[in-house]
N, C-alpha and C positions, 0 to 999 in steps of 0.2 A: 464568492469563495473560489479558491483556485482550482484549476483543472486537475483531473486525474493524471498522475505521471505515467501510468501505463498506456495512455493514449498517445503514443509517440508516432502514430501513423500520420498525424496532421503535419505534414512537412510543407513548409512554405515553398521552397525551391531547391532543387539539387544543384550543387556546384561541383562539377567534376574537377575544377581546377584545384579544389582543396584536397583532392585525393590522388593527384598525379604523382608520378614517380620522381618529382623534383627532390624530395627529401628521403626517398626510399633507399638511396644508396648510402646515406649517412646513418641510417637506423640499423641496429643489430637485428638479426633474424628473430622472429617470434619463437618462443619456446614451444615445442611440440607437446601435446597432451601425452602424458606418460613418461616424458623425459624426466629423469630424476635429478638432473643438474639444475641448480638455481639459474634464473635468467640473469644475464650480465647487465650491468648498468650502462646507460648511454655514455659513451666516451671512456669507459673503463677498459684499459688494455691489460690489466692484471688478470691472471687466471682466477676463475671462480673457486671458492673454497669447496672442498669435497664433503659429501655427505658423511656424517659420522665424525667430523672434526671435533675433538674433545677439549680443545683449548678453551679456557674460561673466558668469559666476557671481560673487557677492560673495566677496572674500577674507576671511581671518581678521582680525578687527578692524574690518571694514567696517561702518559704521553703517547702511547701507542695509538695508531689510527683506529677509529671506531668501526665496528662491523658494518657491512653494507646491508641494504635491504635484500632479503633473500638468503642471508647467511643463516645456516641452520644451527649455529651456536647459540647457547642461551644468552639472553639479553639483546639479541638482534632485533632490529625494527627501528622505526623512526619515531621520535618524540617531538619533531618540529611542529610548531603550532600552526603554521599557515600552509602546510602541505609542501613546502619547499625545503629540500634537504639542506641542513646546516643553518637554518634561520635561527636567529637569536631572539630571546625574549618570549618564546613560545612556552606554553604550559605543557607539562608532561601529561600524556594521555592516561587518564585514570582507568583502572580496571573496574568494570562494572560489577557491582555486588548485588546479587539477588535479582528478582524480576523475571528474567528469562531462565528457563530450565537448561540444563546442560546434559540431559540424559540421551538425547537423540541427535540426529543430524549427521550420522556417519562417523567414521573413525579417522582420527588425525594421526597420520604417520609421523614417527619421530617426535611426538609431543608437540607438533605444530599447532598453534592456536589460529582459529579463523580470523580473517581481517574484519574489523568492525568499523562502522561509520563513525566519523569524528563528531563527538558531542561535547568535547571540552577543548576549546581553542582559545588563542590569544584574542582579547577583545579588540574590536575595531575602534580606530580613532577618527571620529567625524567632527566637523566643525559644528558650532552651535546652530547656525542657520539650517543646515541639513537635518540635524536632530529635531529642530522645531517643526520643520516641514513634514517629517515622518511620524511625529507623535500622534497625530490624529486629533479628533475633537475632544475638548474638555469642557466641563461645566462646574464652576466653583472649585476649580483645582482638582476635580476627579475626572478620570477618563470616562467617556461614554461611547457606546457602540451597540451594535445590533445583537451580538452574540456574547455568551458567557460559557467558559469551559471549566468544568469541575472535574478534578482528578482525585479519586479516592483509592488508597492502598490499604488492604486489610488481609493479613495472612498470606502474603505473596501474590494475591490477586489484585490486579489493577483495573479499575473501572473508570471510564471517561464518559461524561455526560455533557452534551452540547445543548444549550438552551437559547432559544430566540425569544427575547423578552423573558417571560416566565415559563414558556412552553418548551418541553423536551422535544428535540427534533432528531438527535442522533445519540446512539449509545454504543460503546465499544467495551469489550471485556478481554483481558489478557491474563492467562493463567501461567504458573511457573513452568509447566511442561510444554511451552510453546515452541520449542525446537522440534516438536513433532506435529503439532496442530496449527500453529501460527508461524508459517514459514514463507509467507508471501514476500518476494523480493530477494530471498536468499540465493546465493550462487553455490553450486556444487560441482565437484569433480565426480561424475556419475559413471556407472557402468551399465551398458545395454544388456538386458536380460534376454529378451526375445523380440523379434521383429514380426509384425503381423501385416503382410501385404494386403490382405483382404480388408483390413480395417484402416489401412494407411496410417498406422501408428506403431509405436514401439513402447514396450514397458521397460522402465529404467530404474535401476537401484540407486537411490540417493542416501541410503542409510536409515530411512524411516520404516515403520512397521509395514506400510503398504507401498508397493512400487508406484512410481510416478509415471505419467503418460506423456509422450512426446509425439505430436501429430506431424504429418508430412508438411503442412503449411508453416510450421515453426522451425524447420530445418535451416541450417546455414551451410553452404557449400561453395566451392570455387567454380565459377562458370566455366573456366578453362578445362576443368576435368570432365565436363559434360557438354562441351561445345557442339552445336549442331544436332543434339539429341533431344531437344525440348526439355521440359521439366522432368528431372530424374525421379524415379520411384524411390520410395523410402528404403527398399531392400538394396538399392544400388548405393545408397549413401551410408547406411548403418549396417553393422554386422553384430552378431551376438558376441558378448564379452568385450566389445569395443569401449574405450574410455572416451568420454566427451565432457565438455564444459557446458553447463546448462543453468538456467535461472527459473525459479518458481514464479508462475504468473497467477496461479490460483491455489488456494489452500486445499488440503484434503477435506472432503465433506462426506460424512457417513461412510458408506462402503467404497466410495470413489477415492482414488489416490490423487496426489497433487498433479497439476498440469505444468509442463515445462516449455521453455523456448530456448533456442540457442542464440537468439539475439539479446545479449545482455545489455542492460541499461542500469547506470548508477545514478540515482537521483541526488542532487544537492539542493541547497536552499533556492538558488536562482536559476540553475541550469541542470539539464540531464545529460550525462555523458553516455554515448552509445559507442563502445569500443569497436575498432576495426570496421567502421561504417562510414558511408558518405552522407549520412543524414544531416540535414541542415534545416532547422525550423525555428520559428518564432511564434509564440502564442498569438492566436488570432483574436483574442480578447483585448489585446493592446491596440492603441490608436495607431494610425499610419505614421505619424511623426515619431512616436516612440519606437515603433518597429524599425524605422529608418535609422534612428540613433543607435539602437542595439545592434543592428546589422553592421554598422561601421565598427563597433567594438568587437564583434565576432570576427570580422575580417582580420583583425590583429591578434586575437587570442585563441582562435580555434586551432586545436592540434591537427596537423595534416593527416594523421592516420586514424583519427577518431571523429565521430559525428557529435553534434551538439544540438540540443533543443532548449530554447530559452523559455522559461516559465513566466506565468503572469506575475509572480512575485518580484520579477526583475524590473518592474516599472519604477523609474526614477532612481535606479541603483547606479552607482558610479562604476567606471571601467575597472578601477582597482578591486572593487568587491567581486565583480564578475571574474576577473583574472584569478583572484585568490580561490574562488569556488572551483574554477576549472583546474587549477594546479592541484588542489586537494583531491579532486576526483581522479585525475590522471595518476596521482601517486597511489591512490587506492587500487586502481586497476593494475598498476605495475606490481604492487604487493600481491594481488590475487594471482597474477600470472606466475610470479616467483613461487608462491605457495603451491600452485598446481603442479609445478615441476618437481617438487620434493614430497608430494603426498601420494597416497595410494587410494584408489577409488574403492568404495564411495567415501568422500570426505566433504565436509562443509568448509568452503573457502571464504565466503563472505556472509556475514550476518547483519541483517537490518537491525536498527536500534529498537528499543522498546516502544510500545504502542504510543506512549505519551510524546516521545520525541518525534516519531513519524508523523503524528497528527500536527504537532506544532510546526514541523518542517513543511508540511503540505498546505496547511490551512491558516495558521496564525498570522493575522495582520491587524491593521488598525481598525477593522470592523469589529474586532473583539474588544469588549470593555474590560476584560480581564481573564486571567487563568488562576483558579484557586486550587491549591494542592494541600492535602491534609497529612502528607508524609514529609518530614523535614529533609531527609536525604534526597528524595525525589525533587523537592522544592529547590534545594541548593544546586543540583545538577541541571535542572531545567532553566533556572535563572542564569547559570553560567553559560549554557548553550545559547539562550536568547541574547545575552550580552555580547556574544561573539558574532552573531549573524544579524541581529537587529537591535542594537543598543537603545534605539529610540523608544522601544516598547518594553524595556526591561522592568519599568515601574508598574506594569500591568500584571506581573507575576507576583502573587501574594500567597502567604502561608496561613492556612486555617489550623490554628493550634487546638487540638482536641482537649487539652487540659484547661484551656481558658474559656473556649466557646461553650455555650450552654447546650447546643444541639450539634449532632454530627453534620458533616458537610452536606450529604445527600438529603438529610431530613430538613435542613434549613432551606434548601431550594426545592423541596417537594419532589425530588427525583424518584424516590422509592414509590411514592403514590402513583406517579405517572407511569412507571415501569410496570406496576401491577395491572393497570388498565391496558397497557400495550400488549400484555401477554394474554388478554382475554380475546375470545373469538368474536365478540360482539362489540362494536364501536358505535356510540350514540352521536348523532349529528345535532347541531344547535337548534334546528327547527323541529326536532322530534323524530326525524328519520334515523336509519341505522345502517351499518355495514356488517356483514357476516363474512369473516375471512377464514377460509378452510385451506389447509395444506394437504396436498397429495404427493405421491411419488413423482408424477409427471409434471405437475403444474400447481399453481396457486389460484384458487377461485375466490372472487369477491362478489358478493351479492348485495345489491343496493335495494333497500326497502323504504317506503314512505313512513311506515310505522305510525307514530302519533301525529305526523304532519298531515293535517286535513286541509290546509290552504284556506283561501278566501274567495277567489274569483272563479276559476275554472280548473278542471282536472289537468289539462295540458299545462297551464301555468304552474300548478302545484308540483307536478312531476318535474317540470323544467327546473324550477328553483331547487328542488330536492336533489336533482342530479348535479347541479352546479356545486352545491355544498359538498356532495359526495366526491366529486372530482378533485376538489382541493384537499379534502381529508385523506383520500386514497394516496395522493402524492406524499403527504406527510407520513402516513402509516408505512408505506413502502420503504421510505428512508429510515424511519425509526426502527422498524422491525428487521431491516436489512434483508428484505425478500428479494430473491433473485430467480433467474430462470424465466419460464413462460408464465404469464399472468393473464387470466381471462376475467373481465369485469362485466357483470350483468347489470347494466343500468335499467331503470324502469322505462318501459316502452314510451317513446315519444312519436307523435304523428307528424309534427312539423319538421321538415328537413333542416331548416335554419337552426332550430333548437338542438338537433343532434350534432350539427357542425359546431355550434357554440360550446357544447359540452366537451367535445373532443379538443377544441382549441384551449379551453380552460385547463383540461388535464395536461396537455403538452406544456403550457406556460407554467403551471405549478410544478412540473417536473424539471423545469429549466434550472432551478437552484440545486438540484441533485447532482453532485459531482460524478456519480456513477452513471455510466452510459446506458441510455434507455432508447427504445424504439417503440412508437405507438402507431397503430393502424386505425383507420376510420371505423366508426360504428357500423356493424353489419346490419343486414335486414332483420336479424333476430334481436337486435338491440345489444349485441355483445361487442366488446372492445378487446382485441388481442394486442398484447404488448410483451416486450421482453426487457429485462433489467439484468445487467451483467452480475453474475454471481461470483463473489470473491470470498466472503466468509461464510460461516455456518448459519448465521441468522440469530436474531434475538431469542426466539423460542428455544432453539437448540442449545443456546448458551446457558440457559437457566433451567432446563428440564431434561429428563431422561425418560426413555420409553418405559411404560408400565410392565413389570415382570409377569403380571397375570394375563393381561390382554395383549401384550407385545405391541402396544401402540395402536391397536384397532379401535379402542373405545368400547369394545364389547367383550364379554366373557362367554365363551362357548360352553354349552352344557355337555360335558364329556360323557356323563352317564347316559344321556339320551342318545347321543351319537353312537355309543357302544351297544345300544339295544338291550341294556341290562334290565330295563324296566324299573329301576330304582328312582328315576327322576320323578315319576308320578306320585311317589309316596312321600316326598319331601313336604 
């Protein structure tokens, strides 16, 4: 499965030649944050329209010139299908209905709507040989693959289940109010509330109930402003009430606000655009020959002022498809810059698409035997999107009609049954052993027990085989339950050093298929394994449960009468 798009630090090589001043003289100056004027288009010598221009948008058949990108008049914006202004034959970008909430995410000045990722575009025209090569394996006319994706929509709540064979390995949940809770990847025009030098962080208002956090390591600044002074402190770069452009890298969780970065990245199907950066990278999962081919394409298509990261999904993709992806992302960034110039902080500038589209953009490939959707509107939109970015796999998008099918989608594939087991603190292993998974404020603890597993030959062999099973199951449970942060695993004690090393190796290899970044340390002398897993969402348990009002999540109810010393507790 493809890599995490947030891991853009894996850069193949920096190419200063791509960011030289050769094209800087021809490009217009970047709009400053807080500037209320729309950004001028490249090559446009006409004066920009003023904010508050009340002239109506041109009607169909009107011979007057169309409004430019960044025009604050109603009807402004681009409807071109391939991200190239003025292209013909493109579909009009449809307004999304439902799915994502609109109640949060800042205030949009002058009625400006945030830029949204393109999910409705002109279909690609590929020859039959290319389509046949990309279709993947089939058996008796039916596609086969390792994974199956089920999308269920009920009452505005979207659930995504990913199955490997018949086993549930991943689950995602998206609620209508996700402009508040599910904001990973969104770009905001934010306002700094206060700077804390002692924490090397700043609290930033992005329009959500809780302020977001921006750490010193995620700042972007001009080296010329701090030349010869070393790395500047956060209070030197940011001031209270300052307006900045920032992107969410981690959703708000519990009492913690969202985490921000000033290094914006816009993910596409095949590439990731890093605006105003010299980043130049190609996925290391690709072969050397493929990396060489893609490098030659990038040398021709990479924007001089922006960085590019080529994703694993670009394997075997033509130069035309990559160029189209780059053009679309560049246009999105230009629209974001123009919107920032006429908006007031805090404002939502760019919204990531719905959960289903994000997952298909990041993960869907020929390893999936299909995507089954039980909502007709969602099915049509997903099919249109796949047809535009990967038409060879469009036949793997199918509709589960609830009026015809005898069972609901999740019941047919036993998703609900597996979800209930995933929410239990105890997990049984095939040989009779068990796992106990406990969540605390600081970390997650996993205890491995032999349980009913009594073995056959010796204690060391029984414990070793039990720990191997546990290592594979732990990797699956971390992925399924979306457990992040610090994790401590208490394996059953093993005397042989080679056995301890084998268990650690099995755990690392099992985590290799997890797209979320993990770090595993060796087994300590106490038999403990310390590891970390990047926390992005709230987790499976938090998605389906709320804290008990009586015990406040402690699992115990205190005897208030006994604590008060009233003496009434003994008479009950």
